[in-house]
DOVEX-733429 format. One record per residue: residue number from 1; residue in three letters; x, y, z of N, C-alpha, C in turn. Coordinates in Angstrom, 1 decimal. Layout:
! DOVEX-733429
<NUM; "ALA"; <X; Y; Z>; <X; Y; Z>; <X; Y; Z>>,
...
END
This chain:
! DOVEX-733429
<1; "MET"; <0.8; -1.2; 0.0>; <0.0; 0.1; 0.0>; <0.9; 1.3; 0.0>>,
<2; "ARG"; <0.9; 2.0; -1.0>; <1.7; 3.2; -1.2>; <0.8; 4.4; -0.8>>,
<3; "PHE"; <1.1; 5.1; 0.3>; <0.3; 6.3; 0.8>; <1.1; 7.4; 0.9>>,
<4; "ILE"; <2.4; 7.4; 0.7>; <3.2; 8.6; 0.8>; <3.3; 9.3; -0.5>>,
<5; "SER"; <2.7; 10.6; -0.6>; <2.6; 11.2; -1.8>; <4.1; 11.7; -2.3>>,
<6; "THR"; <4.1; 11.8; -3.7>; <5.5; 12.2; -4.3>; <6.0; 13.6; -3.7>>,
<7; "LYS"; <4.9; 14.4; -3.3>; <5.3; 15.7; -2.9>; <6.0; 15.5; -1.5>>,
<8; "VAL"; <5.4; 14.7; -0.7>; <6.0; 14.5; 0.6>; <7.3; 13.7; 0.5>>,
<9; "HIS"; <7.4; 12.7; -0.3>; <8.6; 12.1; -0.7>; <9.7; 13.0; -1.1>>,
<10; "GLY"; <9.4; 13.9; -2.0>; <10.4; 15.0; -2.4>; <11.0; 15.8; -1.2>>,
<11; "VAL"; <10.1; 16.2; -0.3>; <10.7; 17.0; 0.9>; <11.6; 16.0; 1.6>>,
<12; "LEU"; <11.2; 14.7; 1.8>; <11.9; 13.8; 2.5>; <13.3; 13.7; 1.8>>,
<13; "ASP"; <13.3; 13.6; 0.5>; <14.6; 13.3; -0.3>; <15.6; 14.5; 0.1>>,
<14; "TYR"; <15.2; 15.7; 0.1>; <16.0; 16.9; 0.3>; <16.5; 16.8; 1.8>>,
<15; "LEU"; <15.6; 16.5; 2.8>; <16.0; 16.4; 4.2>; <17.0; 15.2; 4.4>>,
<16; "VAL"; <16.6; 14.1; 3.9>; <17.6; 12.9; 4.0>; <18.9; 13.2; 3.3>>,
<17; "GLY"; <18.9; 13.8; 2.2>; <20.1; 14.1; 1.4>; <20.9; 15.0; 2.3>>,
<18; "ALA"; <20.4; 16.0; 2.9>; <21.3; 17.0; 3.7>; <21.6; 16.2; 5.0>>,
<19; "ALA"; <20.7; 15.3; 5.6>; <21.2; 14.7; 6.9>; <22.3; 13.8; 6.5>>,
<20; "LEU"; <22.2; 13.0; 5.4>; <23.4; 12.1; 5.2>; <24.7; 12.8; 4.9>>,
<21; "ILE"; <24.7; 13.9; 4.4>; <26.0; 14.7; 4.2>; <26.4; 15.2; 5.6>>,
<22; "GLY"; <25.5; 15.5; 6.6>; <25.9; 16.1; 7.8>; <26.1; 15.1; 9.0>>,
<23; "ILE"; <25.6; 14.0; 8.8>; <25.5; 13.0; 10.0>; <26.9; 12.6; 10.4>>,
<24; "PRO"; <27.9; 12.5; 9.4>; <29.3; 12.3; 10.1>; <29.8; 13.2; 11.0>>,
<25; "TRP"; <29.5; 14.4; 10.6>; <29.8; 15.5; 11.6>; <29.2; 15.7; 12.8>>,
<26; "LEU"; <27.9; 15.3; 12.7>; <26.9; 15.4; 13.9>; <27.3; 14.4; 14.9>>,
<27; "LEU"; <27.6; 13.2; 14.3>; <27.9; 12.1; 15.2>; <29.3; 11.9; 15.5>>,
<28; "GLY"; <30.1; 12.6; 14.9>; <31.5; 12.6; 15.3>; <32.4; 11.4; 14.5>>,
<29; "PHE"; <32.1; 11.1; 13.4>; <32.9; 10.0; 12.7>; <33.4; 10.5; 11.5>>,
<30; "THR"; <34.1; 11.7; 11.5>; <34.6; 12.4; 10.3>; <36.0; 12.0; 10.1>>,
<31; "ILE"; <36.4; 10.8; 9.8>; <37.6; 10.5; 9.4>; <37.6; 10.0; 7.9>>,
<32; "ASP"; <38.8; 10.0; 7.2>; <38.8; 9.9; 5.8>; <38.7; 8.4; 5.5>>,
<33; "SER"; <37.5; 7.9; 5.6>; <37.3; 6.5; 5.3>; <35.7; 6.2; 5.0>>,
<34; "PRO"; <35.5; 5.0; 4.5>; <34.1; 4.8; 4.1>; <32.9; 5.1; 5.1>>,
<35; "GLU"; <33.3; 5.1; 6.4>; <32.1; 5.4; 7.4>; <31.6; 6.9; 7.1>>,
<36; "THR"; <32.5; 7.7; 6.5>; <32.2; 9.1; 6.3>; <31.8; 9.3; 4.9>>,
<37; "TRP"; <32.5; 8.7; 3.9>; <32.2; 9.2; 2.5>; <31.2; 8.3; 1.9>>,
<38; "VAL"; <30.7; 7.3; 2.4>; <29.5; 6.6; 1.8>; <28.3; 7.3; 2.0>>,
<39; "PRO"; <27.9; 7.9; 3.3>; <26.8; 8.6; 3.5>; <26.8; 10.0; 2.9>>,
<40; "VAL"; <28.0; 10.6; 2.8>; <28.1; 11.9; 2.2>; <28.0; 11.7; 0.7>>,
<41; "ALA"; <28.5; 10.8; 0.0>; <28.3; 10.6; -1.5>; <26.9; 10.2; -1.6>>,
<42; "LEU"; <26.3; 9.4; -1.1>; <24.9; 9.0; -1.2>; <24.0; 10.2; -1.0>>,
<43; "GLY"; <24.2; 11.1; 0.0>; <23.4; 12.2; 0.3>; <23.5; 13.4; -0.8>>,
<44; "GLY"; <24.7; 13.5; -1.3>; <24.9; 14.4; -2.4>; <24.3; 13.9; -3.6>>,
<45; "SER"; <24.4; 12.6; -3.9>; <23.8; 12.0; -5.2>; <22.3; 12.1; -5.0>>,
<46; "THR"; <21.7; 11.8; -3.8>; <20.2; 12.0; -3.5>; <19.7; 13.4; -3.9>>,
<47; "LEU"; <20.4; 14.6; -3.4>; <20.1; 15.9; -3.7>; <20.1; 16.1; -5.2>>,
<48; "PHE"; <21.2; 15.5; -5.9>; <21.3; 15.8; -7.3>; <20.2; 15.1; -8.1>>,
<49; "TYR"; <19.9; 13.8; -8.0>; <18.9; 13.4; -8.7>; <17.5; 13.7; -8.3>>,
<50; "SER"; <17.3; 14.2; -7.1>; <16.1; 14.7; -6.8>; <15.7; 16.1; -7.5>>,
<51; "LEU"; <16.7; 16.8; -7.7>; <16.6; 18.0; -8.6>; <16.2; 17.8; -9.9>>,
<52; "LEU"; <16.5; 16.6; -10.4>; <16.3; 16.0; -11.8>; <14.9; 15.2; -11.9>>,
<53; "THR"; <14.2; 14.9; -10.9>; <13.2; 14.1; -10.9>; <11.8; 14.8; -11.3>>,
<54; "ASN"; <11.0; 14.2; -12.1>; <9.7; 14.7; -12.4>; <8.7; 14.5; -11.4>>,
<55; "TYR"; <8.8; 15.2; -10.2>; <7.8; 15.3; -9.2>; <7.7; 16.7; -8.7>>,
<56; "GLU"; <6.8; 17.0; -7.8>; <6.5; 18.4; -7.4>; <7.7; 19.2; -6.9>>,
<57; "PRO"; <8.5; 18.6; -6.1>; <9.8; 19.5; -5.8>; <10.9; 19.4; -6.7>>,
<58; "GLY"; <10.9; 18.6; -7.8>; <11.9; 18.5; -8.7>; <12.1; 19.8; -9.6>>,
<59; "LEU"; <13.3; 20.2; -9.9>; <13.6; 21.4; -10.6>; <13.6; 21.2; -12.0>>,
<60; "ILE"; <14.2; 20.2; -12.6>; <14.4; 20.1; -14.1>; <13.5; 19.0; -14.6>>,
<61; "LYS"; <13.0; 18.1; -13.9>; <11.9; 17.1; -14.3>; <12.2; 16.3; -15.4>>,
<62; "LEU"; <13.4; 15.7; -15.3>; <13.8; 14.7; -16.4>; <13.7; 13.2; -16.0>>,
<63; "LEU"; <13.9; 12.9; -14.7>; <13.9; 11.6; -14.3>; <12.5; 11.2; -13.8>>,
<64; "PRO"; <11.9; 10.0; -14.4>; <10.5; 9.5; -14.1>; <10.7; 9.1; -12.6>>,
<65; "MET"; <9.5; 9.3; -11.9>; <9.5; 8.9; -10.6>; <9.7; 7.4; -10.2>>,
<66; "PRO"; <9.2; 6.4; -11.1>; <9.6; 5.1; -10.9>; <11.1; 4.8; -10.8>>,
<67; "VAL"; <11.9; 5.4; -11.7>; <13.2; 5.3; -11.8>; <13.9; 5.9; -10.6>>,
<68; "HIS"; <13.4; 7.0; -10.2>; <13.9; 7.7; -8.9>; <13.8; 6.8; -7.8>>,
<69; "LEU"; <12.6; 6.1; -7.6>; <12.4; 5.2; -6.5>; <13.3; 4.0; -6.6>>,
<70; "ILE"; <13.7; 3.5; -7.8>; <14.6; 2.4; -7.9>; <16.0; 2.8; -7.3>>,
<71; "ILE"; <16.4; 4.1; -7.7>; <17.6; 4.6; -7.3>; <17.6; 4.7; -5.7>>,
<72; "ASP"; <16.6; 5.3; -5.2>; <16.4; 5.4; -3.8>; <16.5; 4.0; -3.0>>,
<73; "PHE"; <15.8; 3.1; -3.6>; <15.9; 1.7; -3.0>; <17.3; 1.2; -3.0>>,
<74; "LEU"; <18.0; 1.3; -4.1>; <19.4; 0.8; -4.3>; <20.3; 1.5; -3.3>>,
<75; "SER"; <20.0; 2.7; -3.2>; <20.8; 3.6; -2.3>; <20.7; 3.2; -0.9>>,
<76; "GLY"; <19.5; 3.0; -0.6>; <19.1; 2.5; 0.9>; <19.8; 1.2; 1.2>>,
<77; "VAL"; <19.8; 0.2; 0.1>; <20.4; -1.1; 0.3>; <21.9; -0.9; 0.5>>,
<78; "LEU"; <22.6; -0.1; -0.4>; <24.0; 0.2; -0.3>; <24.3; 0.8; 1.1>>,
<79; "LEU"; <23.5; 1.8; 1.5>; <23.8; 2.4; 2.8>; <23.8; 1.5; 3.9>>,
<80; "ALA"; <22.7; 0.6; 4.0>; <22.5; -0.4; 5.0>; <23.6; -1.4; 5.1>>,
<81; "ALA"; <24.1; -1.8; 4.0>; <25.0; -2.9; 3.8>; <26.5; -2.4; 3.9>>,
<82; "SER"; <26.6; -1.0; 3.8>; <28.0; -0.5; 3.7>; <28.9; -0.8; 5.0>>,
<83; "PRO"; <28.4; -0.9; 6.2>; <29.3; -1.3; 7.2>; <30.0; -2.6; 7.0>>,
<84; "TRP"; <29.3; -3.5; 6.5>; <29.8; -4.8; 6.3>; <30.6; -4.9; 4.8>>,
<85; "LEU"; <30.1; -4.2; 3.8>; <30.9; -4.1; 2.6>; <32.1; -3.5; 2.7>>,
<86; "PHE"; <32.3; -2.5; 3.4>; <33.5; -1.7; 3.6>; <34.2; -2.0; 5.0>>,
<87; "GLU"; <33.8; -3.0; 5.7>; <34.4; -3.6; 6.8>; <34.8; -2.4; 8.0>>,
<88; "PHE"; <33.6; -1.8; 8.3>; <33.7; -1.0; 9.6>; <32.5; -1.2; 10.5>>,
<89; "ALA"; <31.8; -2.4; 10.3>; <30.8; -2.7; 11.2>; <31.2; -3.1; 12.6>>,
<90; "ASP"; <32.6; -3.3; 12.9>; <32.9; -3.7; 14.2>; <32.8; -2.4; 15.2>>,
<91; "HIS"; <32.9; -1.3; 14.6>; <32.8; -0.1; 15.4>; <31.8; 1.0; 15.1>>,
<92; "LEU"; <31.1; 0.8; 14.0>; <30.1; 1.7; 13.6>; <29.1; 1.1; 12.6>>,
<93; "TYR"; <27.9; 1.0; 12.8>; <26.8; 0.5; 11.9>; <25.5; 1.1; 11.9>>,
<94; "ILE"; <25.0; 1.4; 13.2>; <23.6; 1.9; 13.4>; <23.2; 3.0; 12.6>>,
<95; "PRO"; <23.9; 4.2; 12.5>; <23.4; 5.3; 11.6>; <23.2; 4.7; 10.1>>,
<96; "HIS"; <24.1; 3.9; 9.7>; <24.1; 3.5; 8.3>; <22.8; 2.6; 8.0>>,
<97; "VAL"; <22.7; 1.6; 9.0>; <21.6; 0.7; 8.9>; <20.2; 1.4; 9.0>>,
<98; "ALA"; <20.2; 2.4; 10.0>; <18.9; 3.0; 10.4>; <18.6; 4.0; 9.1>>,
<99; "PHE"; <19.5; 4.8; 8.6>; <19.1; 5.6; 7.4>; <18.8; 4.8; 6.1>>,
<100; "GLY"; <19.5; 3.7; 6.0>; <19.3; 2.8; 4.8>; <18.1; 2.1; 4.8>>,
<101; "ALA"; <17.7; 1.4; 6.0>; <16.4; 0.9; 6.2>; <15.3; 1.9; 6.0>>,
<102; "SER"; <15.3; 3.1; 6.6>; <14.3; 4.1; 6.4>; <14.1; 4.5; 4.9>>,
<103; "GLU"; <15.3; 4.5; 4.2>; <15.2; 4.9; 2.8>; <14.4; 3.8; 2.1>>,
<104; "ILE"; <14.7; 2.5; 2.5>; <14.1; 1.4; 1.7>; <12.6; 1.4; 2.0>>,
<105; "ILE"; <12.1; 1.6; 3.3>; <10.8; 1.7; 3.7>; <10.0; 2.9; 3.1>>,
<106; "ILE"; <10.5; 3.9; 3.1>; <9.9; 5.1; 2.4>; <9.7; 4.9; 0.9>>,
<107; "THR"; <10.7; 4.3; 0.3>; <10.6; 4.0; -1.1>; <9.5; 3.1; -1.4>>,
<108; "LEU"; <9.2; 2.0; -0.6>; <8.3; 1.1; -0.9>; <6.8; 1.6; -0.5>>,
<109; "LEU"; <6.8; 2.7; 0.2>; <5.5; 3.3; 0.7>; <5.1; 4.5; -0.2>>,
<110; "THR"; <6.0; 4.9; -1.2>; <5.7; 6.1; -2.0>; <4.9; 5.7; -3.3>>,
<111; "ARG"; <4.0; 6.6; -3.6>; <3.3; 6.5; -4.8>; <4.3; 6.7; -6.0>>,
<112; "THR"; <3.8; 6.1; -7.2>; <4.8; 6.2; -8.3>; <4.4; 7.3; -9.3>>,
<113; "VAL"; <3.3; 7.9; -9.2>; <2.8; 9.0; -10.0>; <2.6; 10.2; -9.3>>,
<114; "PRO"; <3.3; 11.3; -9.7>; <3.0; 12.5; -8.9>; <1.6; 13.0; -9.1>>,
<115; "GLY"; <1.2; 13.7; -7.9>; <-0.3; 14.1; -8.0>; <-0.5; 15.4; -8.8>>,
<116; "LYS"; <0.5; 16.2; -8.9>; <0.3; 17.4; -9.7>; <0.8; 17.1; -11.2>>,
<117; "LYS"; <0.1; 17.8; -12.0>; <0.4; 17.6; -13.5>; <1.9; 18.0; -13.8>>,
<118; "SER"; <2.4; 17.1; -14.5>; <3.9; 17.5; -14.8>; <3.9; 18.2; -16.2>>,
<119; "SER"; <5.0; 18.7; -16.5>; <5.0; 19.5; -17.8>; <4.8; 18.7; -19.1>>,
<120; "ALA"; <5.0; 17.3; -18.9>; <4.6; 16.5; -20.1>; <3.1; 16.4; -20.2>>,
<121; "ASN"; <2.5; 16.2; -19.0>; <1.1; 16.1; -19.0>; <0.3; 17.4; -19.5>>,
<122; "GLN"; <1.0; 18.5; -19.2>; <0.5; 19.9; -19.6>; <0.5; 19.9; -21.1>>,
<123; "LYS"; <1.6; 19.5; -21.8>; <1.7; 19.5; -23.2>; <0.6; 18.7; -23.9>>,
<124; "VAL"; <0.2; 17.5; -23.1>; <-0.9; 16.8; -23.8>; <-2.2; 17.5; -23.7>>,
<125; "LYS"; <-2.3; 18.1; -22.6>; <-3.6; 19.0; -22.5>; <-3.7; 20.0; -23.6>>,
<126; "GLU"; <-2.5; 20.6; -23.9>; <-2.4; 21.6; -25.1>; <-2.4; 20.9; -26.5>>,
<127; "GLY"; <-2.3; 19.7; -26.5>; <-2.3; 19.1; -27.9>; <-1.0; 18.5; -28.3>>,
<128; "ASP"; <0.1; 18.8; -27.5>; <1.4; 18.2; -28.0>; <1.8; 16.9; -27.0>>,
<129; "ASP"; <1.6; 15.9; -27.8>; <1.9; 14.6; -27.0>; <3.1; 14.0; -27.3>>,
<130; "SER"; <4.0; 14.7; -28.0>; <5.3; 14.2; -28.4>; <6.2; 13.7; -27.4>>,
<131; "THR"; <6.2; 14.4; -26.3>; <7.0; 14.1; -25.1>; <6.7; 12.6; -24.5>>,
<132; "LEU"; <5.4; 12.4; -24.3>; <4.9; 11.2; -23.8>; <5.0; 10.0; -24.8>>,
<133; "ARG"; <4.8; 10.3; -26.1>; <5.0; 9.2; -27.2>; <6.4; 8.7; -27.2>>,
<134; "LYS"; <7.4; 9.7; -27.1>; <8.8; 9.3; -27.2>; <9.5; 8.8; -26.0>>,
<135; "SER"; <8.8; 8.9; -24.9>; <9.5; 8.6; -23.7>; <9.4; 7.0; -23.3>>,
<136; "PRO"; <10.7; 6.4; -23.3>; <10.7; 5.0; -23.0>; <10.2; 4.7; -21.5>>,
<137; "TRP"; <10.2; 5.7; -20.6>; <9.9; 5.5; -19.2>; <8.5; 5.6; -19.0>>,
<138; "VAL"; <7.6; 6.1; -19.9>; <6.3; 6.3; -19.6>; <5.4; 5.0; -20.2>>,
<139; "THR"; <4.7; 4.3; -19.2>; <4.0; 3.1; -19.7>; <2.6; 3.5; -20.4>>,
<140; "LYS"; <2.1; 2.6; -21.0>; <0.9; 2.7; -21.7>; <-0.2; 3.3; -20.8>>,
<141; "GLU"; <-0.3; 2.6; -19.6>; <-1.3; 3.1; -18.6>; <-1.1; 4.6; -18.1>>,
<142; "GLN"; <0.1; 5.1; -18.2>; <0.4; 6.5; -17.7>; <0.2; 7.4; -19.0>>,
<143; "ARG"; <0.3; 6.9; -20.2>; <0.0; 7.7; -21.4>; <-1.5; 8.0; -21.4>>,
<144; "GLY"; <-2.3; 6.9; -21.1>; <-3.8; 7.2; -21.3>; <-4.2; 6.9; -22.7>>,
<145; "PRO"; <-5.5; 6.9; -22.9>; <-6.0; 6.6; -24.3>; <-5.9; 7.6; -25.2>>,
<146; "TRP"; <-5.5; 8.9; -24.8>; <-5.4; 10.1; -25.6>; <-4.1; 10.1; -26.4>>,
<147; "VAL"; <-3.1; 9.4; -26.0>; <-1.7; 9.5; -26.5>; <-1.5; 8.3; -27.4>>,
<148; "THR"; <-1.2; 8.4; -28.7>; <-0.9; 7.4; -29.6>; <0.6; 7.1; -29.5>>,
<149; "PRO"; <0.9; 5.8; -29.6>; <2.3; 5.3; -29.5>; <3.2; 5.9; -30.7>>,
<150; "ALA"; <4.6; 6.2; -30.4>; <5.3; 6.7; -31.4>; <5.5; 5.6; -32.6>>,
<151; "LYS"; <5.8; 6.1; -33.8>; <6.0; 5.2; -34.8>; <7.4; 5.1; -35.3>>,
END
């Protein structure tokens, strides 16, 4: 059951991205090692692809929401597994596992279609369906009956 809206998910993306960047300093494990750079790199990448996502808080709206959610899920798995993958679980693992598990759960509970009309949907209303017809990321169900497939 997906009950988290894409708008709320977007706000969480920016908050979690910033938190992942700051958490090593807040919790005092800022050494030049995977304990620090894994959450910082994942936080920075979360902020970057969130800006590119086609949802309400997205700025450029290039990345479809289902693809965004797949990246979020994989990021959560990597973050949660990083203490064992990079061999620092003997002295630090709780923040990585907690943030990673939270990211996985939030991803599984988020709707895949934004509630607000995207720029592509607005073009369809105006009679230009070329964006939807050409997109390999938009399914037939998302196109709706008014959009003919590209030839």
